[in-house]
N, C-alpha and C positions, 0 to 999 in steps of 0.2 A: 484977623485972618488976612494973610497976604494975598495980593492980586494973583500970584502964581498958583496958589492952591485953589483959588476960586476958578481959575481957568481949567485946572485939572478935573475939578468936580463937574464942571459943565461938560467937559469932554466925555466923561464916563456916562453921564445921563443921556447924552446924544447916542452913544453906542447901544445902550439898552433899548432905547426907543426904536432904533434902526432894526435890531434883532427881532423885537416884537412885531414890527410891521412885516418883516420877512416871513415869520412863522404864520402870521395871520394870512398873509398872501398865499403861502404854500398850501395850507389846509383848505382855504376857499377854492383854490384851483383844483385840488384833488377831488372834492365833491362835485365840481363842475365837469369832471371827466366821465363820459358815458360808460366806458369800459369798466372803470373802477366801480361805478354804481351797479352795473349788471352783475359783476362778480359778488359784490356785497349782498345783493338781493338773493342770490342762490344760497349763500352761506346762511343767511338769516332764515330762509325758507326751510332749509334742511334741519336746523336746530328746532324750529317750531314743529316740523313733522315728526322728528324723533321724540320730542317731548310728548306730543299728543299720542303717538303710537304706544309709548311706554305706559301712559296713564289711561288712555281710552282707546287702545288698539283694537283691531278686529278680533273677535273671539272665534277660535277654530278648534276642530277636533282632529288630533294629529297622532299617528302611530310612531312609537319609538321601538325599533326592532333590535334583534340580536342581544337581548339582555340575558346574561347567564343566571342560573338558579343558585340560590343559597339554601342548602339543606343541612340544617344543624340538628344532629341527633342528640339524644340525652347523654349525660355523663355515664349512665348505666350501660347504654348501648355501646358507647365508645370503649368502655372498660371491658366489654365482651368482644372487642375487635370487630364490631359491626360497622358497616359503612354503606352509603347509598352507591350502588354500583351501576344502576341504569334507571332511566326515566323514559317510559313509553318505549322500551327496547333500545334506547340510545344511551351510550355512556354519559354519565352526569356531566363530565367536562365538555361534552360536545352538544349538549342540549341547550337551546335558547328559547326565550319567550318574547312575545310582543305585547307592549302596554300602550293603550290609547289614553291620551291626556287631552284636557280641555283648558284653553287659556288664550291670552293674546298671541297673535301669530309670531311676534318677535321672540317671545320667551320660549314657547313650545318648539319653535323652529330651531332653536339653538341647543335643545336637550340632547345629551349623549347617553349611551347605555349605562355609564357609570353614575349618572345622576339619579337612577332609579334602581331599587333592589326588589327582586322577585323572590319570594320565599314560600316554603310549605308551612301552612298554618298548624297542621296537626303532626308534623314530623317528630316533634319532641316527645310524643307519647309512645313511640315505637321502641320496644325493648328486646325484640326477637327477630330472627331472620324470617323473610317472607315477602309477599307482594302486597302492597297497600295502595288504596286510593287516597291521594293527597290533594287538598285544595290549595291552589296558588293564589297569592295576593301580592300587592306591590305597595311600596312606600317611597317617599322622597328622601334621598340621602345627600343630594347636592346642595349648593348655596342658593339655587333658584327655587322659589317656593310659591310664586304667584301663578299657580296652575293647579288643576284638579286631575286626579287619576280616575279614569272612567271605567276601564276594564282590563283584564289580563287574558291573553290567549296563549296556550290553552288555560282554562280555568281549573281543570282537574286532570291529574295525570296518575298513571300507575307507576309506582316506585318499587324497585326491587332492593331490599335491604339484605345484605349477606356479608359473610367473611370472604375476603380475597385470599385465595390460596394459590400456591405454585406447585406444580407436579411435573416431573420429567417422564417422557415416553421415549422408548427406542423407536426410531423411524423404520418402518418396514417398506421394502421396495416392491412395488407391483408394476414393474416396467416390462412391457411386452416388445420383443424385437425378434427378427428372424434373419437368417443368413443362408448363403448357398451351402450345399451338403458338405463341401470340403472344409468348411469353417466351423468353429465351435464358439458359441456365445457364452461367456462366463457370467457370474453373478455381478450385477451392477454395484459399483462402489459409490456410496453417497459422500458428499463433501462434509456432511455433519451426521453423526450417528444418533444423536438424541435431540429432542425439541423440548423447550421449557414452556409449559402451558400455565398462564396466569389468568385468573378470573374468579367470579363468584363460585363459592363452594358447590351450590346446587347445580350450576352449569358444568363446571369442570368435572364433577363426579359422574356425569353421564358418559364421559369419554373412556373408552377401553383400549383404543389403539390409535396410533398415528401412522399414516401411510403417505407414500408418494407414488402416484400412478400416472402412466402415460403409455402411448403406443408409438413406437418409432415409425416414421412415415415411409421407410424404404428398407430393403434388405441391406444389412451391414456387412462390409468386407474388411473393415479395419476398426480399431478401437475408437469409440465415439463418445463425446461428452454432450449431454443434454443439460442446458442451463436454466436456472430460475424456475424449477418445478415447485408448485405450491404444496405445502404440507397440509394434509387434511386430517381432521379428527373424526373418528367413527365411534358410534355407540355400540351397544351389545347386539344390535340387529344389523350392523354394518351400514347403517345410514349415516351420511355425513352430518356433523353438527355444525350448523351455521348460526353463530351467536356473536354479535358485535361486542359483547361485554368480555369476550375471551380474546386474549392476545397470545400469539405464538412467537417464540424466538428460537431459531430463525423461522421466518414465515415461508421462505423458499430455500431449496438446496439444489446443488448440481449433482448429476448422476453420470458416472463414467462407465460405459458398457465395454468390457474387454472382448475383443474379437480375436480368436486364436486359430492357428492353422493346425489341422489334424494330421496324425501320422501313426503307423504301426511299427513298433520296434521290438527286437528280441530281448528276453530277460537273460541275464548272466549271473553266475555266482563268483564271488571273490573268495580267495583262500588265504588262510594263515598257516604257517609252518608247513608249507608245501615245497616240494623240490622245484628248482628253477625250471621253468618251462612246463609245469605240470599239465598233463593232458587228461581231462576228465570225460572226454567224449564217450568212452566205452563204459564209464562207471556211473555217471549221473544223468538223470533226466528231470525236467522241470514241468510242473503243472500250475498255472499255464506257462507256456514257453515264450509268449509274446503278449504285449498289451498295446492298447491304443492310447496315444498321448495327444496333448495339444499344448502349443507354446506360441509365443509371439513370432511373427514372420522372420525377424532378424536372429532368432535363437533356434528355431526348429531344425535347421540343417545341421547344426553342430551336435545334435543328440542322435546317436546311432544305436545306442543300447541303454538298458536300464538295469541297475544292480538289483538282484533279488536277495541281497544280504550277503553276509560273510560267514564262512564255515572254517573252524579251526580243525585242520586234518588230524592234529594230535588227539582229538577227542572222537574221531571216527574209527570204529573197529569194523572188522569184516563181517560181524554179526548184525550190524545196523541195517535196517531196511528203508527207513524214511525219516525225515524231519521237516519242520516248518521253519521258514525264514521270513523276515520282514522286507517288503519291497521298499527301496529307498528312492524317492523322487527328487531329482535336482531342483534347485530353487527356480521358480518361474515356469515349471513344467507341471501340467495337470494330468492326473491319471483318470482317463475317461471310463475305464472299466470298473472303477471304485473297488478294486481288489487290493487289499493291504498286505496279504501274505501269499507266499508260494510254497508248494510242497516239493521237497527234494527227494527223489526216489533213487536208491542205490542198487546197483546190480553187481553183487559180489560172487556170482556163479563161477567166474574164472579167476577169483582172487584167493589168496591164502595168507597165513601169518607164520613167522619164524622168530625164535628168540636167540639172542646173542649175548655173550659175556664180554664186556669191555674193560680193559685194564689200562689202556693208554689214554691220556687226556692232553689236549692241546690247551696251553694257557695263553691268554691274551690280556693285554693292558695291565700287566703286573706293575704296581707302583714301584718307583725307584727305591733301592735300599731294602726291599723285602723279598723273601723267598717263600713260596707256597708249595706244600707237599700234600698229595692226596692221602687220606688215611689208609692204613693197611687193610681196613675193612671197606674201602671205597669202590670195590669192583661193582660194575653195573650190569644188571641183566635187563636188556631192552628188547622190545618187540617191534618187528617191522611188518607192515602190511603192503601187499602189492600183487601184481599178476603172478599166477602160479609159476609160469615158466621163468620169471625173473627172480622170484624169491628163492627158489630152490638153488640157484647158482650163487647166491650171496654168501660171503664169509664175513667174519668180524673185521677183516681188513678193509672191507668196503664201507665201513661206518666210521664217522668221525665224531668224537665227543669233545666239545669245546667248553672251557671255563672262562668267563669274562670276569677278571679280577679287579676291574676298575673300582677304586674307592675302598678296597678291603683294608683292614687294620690288623695289627699283631694279635694273634689268638687263634682259637679253634672256632670255626664257623661252618654253617651249612650253605652251600652254593648251588644254584640251579645249573644243570648241564644241558647244553644244546646238542642234540644228536641228529646228524644228517646222513643220508645215503648218498655216496659219491656217484656221480655220472648216471643218475636215474631221473627220469621225468614222470615216472608212474608209481614208484614206491615211496612210502613215507613211514616215519616212526610214530607208533601209537603210544600215547601216555606222556606224562611229564616226569622228569628225573632230577634228583639232587644227589650230592655227595658231600662228605665231611672233608675239610681241608685244614691244615695247620699252617698258619702264617707266622713267620719269624723274621727278626731283623737279620740281615745278611752278615753283620759283624758277629752276632751271637753264634751263627752257624759256623763261621770261620774259626772262632775261638774254640768252639766245641770240637771241631775237627782236629785242630792243632793239639788240644789236650788229649784227645783219643789217640793220636799218633804218638805223643810223648809217653803216654801210659803203656802203649804197646811196646815201644822201644825199651823202656825200663823193665818191663816184664821179661823181655827176651834176654836182657843182660843178666838179670837175676837167675834166670834158668841156666844160663851158660856157666855162671860162677858156681852154682850148686853142683853142676855136673863135674866141673874141674875138681872141686873139693872131694867129691865122692871117689873120683878116680885116684886121687892122691892117697886117700885112706885105704883104698883097695890095694894099691901098690905096696903101701907100708905093711899091710897085713900079710901080703904074699911074701914080702921080704922076710918077715919074721917067721 
């Protein structure tokens, strides 16, 4: 081995010895440090305490609260749609129990509700709806098991087993409100008309009605909305059903109370087939002739009268004494008298009737290219009704018969005739009338007329020739 390599090996050995001395020196210095030793003592003491507590910790009796119940019915009960709907009058999902456990303080102090199961011991024997006494017990279900279960509170409960059903009820309004005499309070309008009731069959079946009831705290002078009024279920004795196992949807509703302004207005009759400006004041009287109405403040002023129906004068003869009509209420206006019909009385003591024969017809809206002629049997006999002093003066020239030919086609057809009395506001035509008309193409009419003219000319010429021939013969005979 060369001297150079020997020197290198010696150098490496010296470095290693130096590093060992530094490490030994650092570790010795660390243990000589008071702060380090104090911290190390605390760490060692904690591990010793934790180990001792886990193995030989203090034994305590500790409550674990808010543990839900497990109620497992039999397959037979489930097949019959039965379920546990309440425990001691509380819905199953809301009922909780408390379990006392015994064990070392570290273990039991860390227990959660999910580490323990509370169950009904005899629940699996129930196969029919009803109320049952069920014993509760508990068991360990978590990974911690070095503790004992001491007791369950409550240890016994009343369990209701039933079918959950859903029924709809119409919500009745029992809202009391008042207003000054010049106003009218209408029927409250609810934001929801029906309520869906869900719960045990034996509980829901007790309900016969759903109502909303309250009293307005002041006199109302305008439409008012009352919010979040609770919906109540009533039994057959009108007692409220208070059962936590029943749920209502919706549980509350809003009620809008309409407050309307009152007013008295006259009733009037509308007429069809009446002369322009028809005056019925001496002919017609109404019973009733006015009614009390109510409407919103922004609408009431625009209502000055109410229609008592429509009368077609063409169906009214001078022998008629009375008829009934239906009162027509405008939208948003309420009839406070609750009278749906009116009696129309006719006074014909100063009226008479007269018949006329009409031969002239006014044609309107004749389609282009067509010609219409009233049949030779189309004369009309019409009857007019009116005051005696006017009817006696009438002639057929005072009547107009009008044919509306819009849309007619070639051929013979029956058309309605509209007959009116000229310049009269009190006389009218009684009855409805029709006439036969012949509709032809105007070209056919022209050709027919030309042919008729030609035939007439030819006939005249032949007659003339015959006369000339006869004269010649006569002359010849005379000559002879």
